[in-house]
C-alpha positions as CSV (number, residue, x, y, z in Angstrom):
1,M,-38.0,4.6,-40.8
2,S,-35.7,7.4,-41.6
3,K,-32.1,7.3,-40.4
4,R,-31.5,9.6,-37.4
5,R,-29.2,12.3,-37.9
6,L,-26.0,13.0,-35.6
7,T,-25.7,16.3,-34.1
8,Q,-22.7,18.5,-34.8
9,Q,-21.2,17.7,-31.3
10,Q,-22.0,13.9,-31.7
11,N,-20.4,13.8,-35.1
12,R,-17.2,15.4,-33.4
13,R,-17.0,12.8,-30.9
14,V,-17.3,9.9,-33.3
15,T,-14.4,11.5,-35.3
16,Q,-12.3,11.8,-32.0
17,Q,-12.9,7.9,-31.2
18,R,-11.5,7.0,-34.6
19,Q,-8.5,9.0,-34.2
20,K,-5.4,8.1,-32.1
21,P,-6.0,9.0,-28.4
22,S,-3.3,11.7,-28.4
23,E,-5.0,13.3,-31.5
24,G,-8.3,13.3,-30.0
25,I,-7.0,15.1,-26.8
26,K,-5.1,17.6,-29.2
27,L,-8.3,18.4,-31.0
28,Q,-10.3,18.6,-27.6
29,Q,-7.8,21.3,-26.6
30,E,-7.9,23.1,-29.8
31,N,-11.8,23.3,-29.5
32,G,-11.6,24.3,-25.9
33,L,-13.2,21.1,-24.4
34,L,-10.5,20.5,-22.0
35,S,-9.8,22.7,-18.9
36,E,-6.6,24.4,-17.8
37,E,-4.1,22.1,-16.0
38,R,-4.8,21.3,-12.5
39,Q,-3.5,19.1,-9.7
40,G,-5.2,16.1,-8.5
41,L,-5.0,12.9,-6.3
42,V,-5.4,9.3,-7.6
43,I,-8.0,7.6,-5.5
44,T,-7.7,4.3,-7.5
45,S,-6.8,2.9,-10.8
46,F,-8.9,0.3,-13.1
47,G,-7.9,-0.6,-16.4
48,K,-6.3,2.1,-18.3
49,R,-8.2,4.7,-16.3
50,V,-7.9,6.3,-12.8
51,L,-10.3,8.0,-10.6
52,I,-8.9,11.5,-9.9
53,E,-10.2,13.8,-7.1
54,D,-9.8,17.5,-7.4
55,A,-9.1,20.1,-4.7
56,H,-12.7,20.2,-3.9
57,R,-12.9,16.3,-3.5
58,E,-15.1,16.0,-6.6
59,A,-14.1,12.6,-8.4
60,F,-13.5,12.6,-12.2
61,N,-13.0,9.2,-14.3
62,C,-9.9,10.0,-16.3
63,A,-7.9,8.3,-19.2
64,I,-4.1,8.3,-18.9
65,R,-1.6,9.4,-21.5
66,Q,0.0,6.3,-22.7
67,H,3.6,7.4,-22.0
68,L,2.9,7.9,-18.2
69,G,2.8,4.2,-17.2
70,K,1.0,2.6,-14.3
71,L,-0.7,5.1,-11.9
72,V,-1.7,3.9,-8.3
73,A,-3.5,5.3,-5.2
74,G,-1.7,8.2,-3.6
75,D,-0.2,9.5,-6.8
76,Q,-0.2,13.3,-7.3
77,V,-1.1,14.2,-10.8
78,I,-1.6,17.0,-13.3
79,W,-4.9,16.6,-15.3
80,R,-7.2,18.5,-17.5
81,A,-10.8,18.2,-17.2
82,D,-13.3,17.5,-20.2
83,I,-15.8,20.2,-19.6
84,E,-18.7,18.7,-21.4
85,A,-18.2,14.9,-20.6
86,G,-17.5,15.3,-16.9
87,T,-14.3,13.1,-17.4
88,G,-10.6,14.2,-17.9
89,V,-7.1,13.1,-18.9
90,V,-4.0,12.8,-16.9
91,V,-1.1,14.7,-18.5
92,S,1.7,14.2,-16.1
93,V,2.6,12.6,-12.6
94,L,4.4,14.7,-10.0
95,P,7.6,13.0,-8.5
96,R,7.0,10.3,-5.8
97,S,8.5,10.4,-2.4
98,H,7.8,6.8,-1.4
99,E,6.3,3.9,-3.4
100,L,5.5,0.3,-2.2
101,S,5.5,-2.4,-4.7
102,R,4.5,-6.1,-4.4
103,P,5.4,-9.1,-6.7
104,G,3.4,-9.2,-9.8
105,F,3.0,-11.7,-12.9
106,R,6.1,-13.3,-14.5
107,G,8.6,-12.0,-11.9
108,Q,7.5,-8.3,-12.5
109,T,6.9,-6.0,-9.7
110,R,3.4,-4.2,-9.3
111,M,3.1,-0.7,-7.6
112,V,0.7,-0.8,-4.5
113,A,0.6,2.9,-3.2
114,A,2.6,6.0,-3.9
115,N,3.6,8.9,-1.5
116,I,3.0,6.9,1.5
117,D,4.6,8.0,4.8
118,F,3.4,5.3,7.1
119,I,2.9,1.5,7.0
120,G,0.4,-0.5,9.1
121,I,1.4,-4.3,9.0
122,V,-1.9,-6.2,9.8
123,A,-1.0,-9.5,11.7
124,P,-4.2,-11.6,12.5
125,V,-4.3,-13.9,15.5
126,V,-6.5,-16.1,13.3
127,P,-5.6,-17.9,11.1
128,G,-2.2,-17.0,12.6
129,I,0.7,-14.7,13.1
130,H,3.5,-15.3,10.7
131,P,6.9,-13.4,11.6
132,D,8.3,-14.1,8.3
133,M,5.5,-11.9,6.7
134,I,6.0,-9.1,9.4
135,D,9.9,-9.2,8.7
136,R,9.4,-8.7,5.0
137,Y,7.1,-5.8,5.3
138,L,9.6,-4.3,8.0
139,V,12.4,-4.7,5.7
140,A,10.4,-2.7,3.0
141,A,9.7,-0.1,5.6
142,E,13.4,0.2,6.3
143,Q,14.2,0.5,2.7
144,L,11.6,3.4,2.3
145,K,12.9,5.1,5.4
146,I,9.2,5.4,6.9
147,P,7.8,4.2,10.1
148,A,5.9,1.0,10.7
149,I,3.6,-0.5,13.4
150,I,2.2,-4.0,13.9
151,I,-1.6,-4.2,14.2
152,L,-2.5,-7.4,16.1
153,N,-5.9,-7.9,14.7
154,K,-8.8,-9.9,15.9
155,T,-7.9,-9.9,19.3
156,D,-11.5,-10.9,20.5
157,L,-10.4,-14.4,19.3
158,L,-8.0,-14.7,22.1
159,A,-10.0,-16.3,24.8
160,Q,-7.4,-17.9,27.2
161,D,-4.3,-16.3,29.0
162,E,-2.2,-19.1,27.1
163,D,-3.3,-17.6,23.6
164,W,-2.0,-14.3,24.9
165,E,1.3,-15.6,26.1
166,L,2.0,-17.4,22.7
167,V,1.2,-14.1,20.9
168,A,3.4,-12.3,23.2
169,E,6.4,-14.7,22.7
170,L,5.9,-14.5,18.8
171,L,6.0,-10.5,19.0
172,Q,8.7,-10.1,21.8
173,P,11.6,-9.3,19.2
174,Y,9.5,-6.5,17.7
175,D,8.6,-5.0,21.1
176,E,12.3,-5.2,22.1
177,M,13.2,-3.3,18.8
178,G,10.5,-0.4,19.8
179,I,8.2,-1.1,17.1
180,P,4.7,-0.1,18.3
181,L,2.2,-3.0,18.6
182,I,-1.4,-2.2,18.6
183,P,-3.9,-4.9,19.7
184,A,-7.1,-4.3,17.5
185,S,-10.5,-5.9,17.3
186,T,-13.6,-4.6,15.0
187,V,-15.8,-6.6,17.5
188,S,-14.7,-4.8,20.9
189,Q,-13.5,-1.6,19.2
190,Q,-10.1,-2.1,20.8
191,G,-7.2,-0.1,19.5
192,L,-9.2,1.9,16.9
193,A,-8.8,5.2,18.4
194,E,-5.1,4.5,18.9
195,L,-4.7,3.6,15.2
196,L,-6.5,6.8,14.0
197,T,-3.9,8.7,16.3
198,F,-1.1,7.1,14.6
199,M,-2.6,7.7,11.2
200,Q,-3.4,11.5,11.9
201,D,-2.1,13.8,9.1
202,K,-0.4,11.0,7.2
203,N,-0.7,9.1,4.1
204,S,-1.0,5.5,5.6
205,V,-1.2,2.1,3.9
206,F,-2.4,-1.1,5.4
207,V,-0.8,-4.2,4.3
208,G,-1.0,-7.9,5.3
209,P,-1.8,-11.4,3.9
210,S,-5.4,-12.3,2.6
211,G,-7.7,-13.1,5.4
212,A,-5.7,-10.7,7.7
213,G,-9.1,-8.7,8.1
214,K,-7.9,-5.5,6.7
215,S,-11.3,-4.7,5.0
216,S,-13.3,-5.2,8.3
217,L,-10.6,-2.9,10.1
218,I,-10.9,-0.2,7.6
219,Q,-14.6,-0.6,7.7
220,A,-14.5,0.0,11.7
221,L,-12.2,3.0,11.0
222,I,-14.4,4.5,8.4
223,P,-17.9,4.1,9.5
224,D,-19.4,5.3,6.0
225,L,-17.1,3.1,4.1
226,E,-20.1,1.3,2.2
227,I,-21.3,4.6,1.1
228,R,-17.8,5.6,-0.3
229,I,-17.7,2.2,-2.1
230,G,-21.1,2.9,-3.6
231,A,-19.8,6.2,-5.0
232,L,-16.5,4.7,-6.1
233,S,-18.5,1.7,-8.1
234,E,-21.0,4.5,-9.6
235,A,-17.9,6.6,-10.5
236,T,-15.7,3.9,-12.0
237,G,-18.6,2.1,-13.6
238,L,-17.3,-1.3,-12.3
239,G,-20.2,-2.3,-10.0
240,K,-19.7,-3.5,-6.5
241,H,-16.1,-2.9,-5.5
242,T,-13.5,-5.7,-4.6
243,T,-10.0,-5.0,-3.4
244,T,-8.2,-5.9,-6.6
245,N,-6.4,-2.5,-6.9
246,S,-5.3,-0.2,-4.0
247,I,-8.0,2.4,-3.0
248,L,-7.4,5.7,-1.0
249,Y,-9.8,6.6,1.6
250,H,-10.0,10.0,3.5
251,L,-10.0,9.7,7.3
252,S,-12.7,11.8,9.1
253,A,-13.5,10.8,12.5
254,D,-12.8,8.2,15.1
255,P,-15.6,6.4,17.1
256,N,-15.9,9.2,19.5
257,Q,-16.3,11.7,16.8
258,S,-13.2,13.5,17.2
259,V,-11.9,15.0,14.0
260,Y,-8.8,13.6,12.3
261,H,-7.4,14.0,9.1
262,G,-5.2,11.8,6.9
263,N,-5.6,9.3,4.3
264,L,-5.7,5.5,4.6
265,I,-4.9,3.1,1.4
266,D,-6.5,-0.2,1.4
267,S,-4.1,-2.6,-0.4
268,P,-4.8,-6.1,-2.0
269,G,-3.6,-9.1,0.3
270,V,-1.0,-11.2,-1.4
271,R,0.3,-14.7,-0.4
272,Q,3.9,-13.5,0.1
273,F,5.3,-10.1,-0.1
274,N,8.8,-9.6,-1.2
275,P,10.8,-6.2,-0.6
276,T,13.0,-4.8,-3.1
277,P,16.1,-7.1,-3.7
278,C,19.2,-5.6,-2.3
279,S,22.9,-6.5,-1.4
280,L,23.8,-8.4,1.6
281,N,25.2,-5.3,3.4
282,E,22.0,-3.4,2.6
283,L,19.8,-6.2,4.0
284,E,21.8,-6.3,7.1
285,L,20.9,-2.7,7.9
286,C,17.3,-3.5,7.3
287,Y,17.5,-5.8,10.7
288,P,18.0,-3.2,13.4
289,D,18.5,-5.9,16.0
290,F,21.5,-7.1,14.1
291,A,23.3,-3.7,14.4
292,P,25.2,-4.3,17.6
293,F,26.8,-7.5,16.1
294,L,27.8,-6.3,12.5
295,G,31.5,-5.8,11.8
296,R,32.3,-8.4,14.5
297,C,32.4,-11.6,12.4
298,K,35.8,-13.1,11.4
299,F,35.1,-12.4,7.8
300,H,34.2,-9.1,6.4
301,N,31.9,-10.5,3.8
302,C,30.4,-13.0,6.1
303,S,26.9,-14.3,4.9
304,H,26.0,-15.4,8.6
305,A,25.2,-18.8,7.3
306,H,28.0,-21.4,7.3
307,E,31.1,-19.2,8.2
308,P,32.9,-19.9,11.5
309,E,33.3,-17.3,14.2
310,C,30.2,-15.5,13.0
311,A,29.1,-12.8,15.6
312,I,25.2,-12.9,14.3
313,K,25.0,-16.8,14.8
314,N,26.5,-16.4,18.1
315,A,23.9,-13.7,19.1
316,V,21.2,-16.3,18.0
317,E,22.7,-18.9,20.0
318,N,22.9,-16.6,23.0
319,G,19.3,-15.3,22.7
320,E,20.4,-11.8,21.8
321,I,18.7,-12.1,18.4
322,A,15.4,-14.0,17.9
323,I,15.8,-17.3,15.8
324,T,12.8,-16.1,13.8
325,R,14.5,-13.0,12.7
326,Y,17.7,-14.7,11.9
327,Q,15.6,-17.4,9.7
328,S,13.8,-14.6,7.8
329,F,17.0,-12.9,7.2
330,Q,18.5,-16.0,5.7
331,R,15.4,-16.7,3.5
332,L,15.7,-13.2,2.1
333,R,19.3,-13.4,1.5
334,E,19.0,-16.5,-0.4
335,E,16.1,-15.2,-2.5
336,F,18.0,-11.9,-3.4
337,S,21.0,-14.0,-4.2
338,A,19.1,-16.4,-6.4
339,E,17.7,-13.4,-8.5
340,K,21.2,-12.3,-9.3
341,H,21.8,-15.6,-11.2
């Protein structure tokens, strides 16, 4: 059988694949195969590629120029489309306003989302609420100077008044600080409309441990989520999607079909989240309930751990600062101190 001859276009593409990526891109530009630069939004990243959405919400599977580093959901980028292939290449990243990171491998941090302006901390009543987890995300929100709410998830599992009383006791410190608390349930639909109101016209990110029910909550907030996941799977070529990387979804309507606008980023669950390490003084400022007592200790560099005449410890003993808040502060202080040595 005679050997099939390649067309001129196929020969050109084979040549590009054998060249360095930058040379291939340059050749495409010279041959007019790449469009003019345009702005786009990163929907998700996978491997060395990203899914970009243009101004018309059309998705493109794009390569990333090597010098740009890791891109994440929420990034605003400049990119050029490959007119023939229906793909593209990201050529630059616009400055980020806020970026949320989490622990990665070998002590490195891994970005979760970019350009966020609202954090929803998902705290499930089952398997249980952990104040230390909540405090770590609240510290991160204080560091980023963006608002946060606590979403009390799976409330349909609280059957007895005693269960509610225990939850209320755990969450009392946050209520006293004025942090919004929203009971939510995908079974009863409780809190969904209120959540959508909080997220209106914002880039929101849901965070929390594995098993918190974030995916089910997002499914309830975005009724056509399965259709969108299918479209993402087809666009990325990865098959059935699982949340290993953050993914941005557009908010469209609440259960009552009222129009809402905004974006919601689903982030992977982690066993333990660590905010950005900071100095003792900076960490103190991330605990608003400590504010009335700061500067009143006997020693100006008081760690509030073992020093005498400590205003913070006295406030804990007097019930003016919750013991769980004090304990989470000390754990973070010790962790941050250990990282310096």
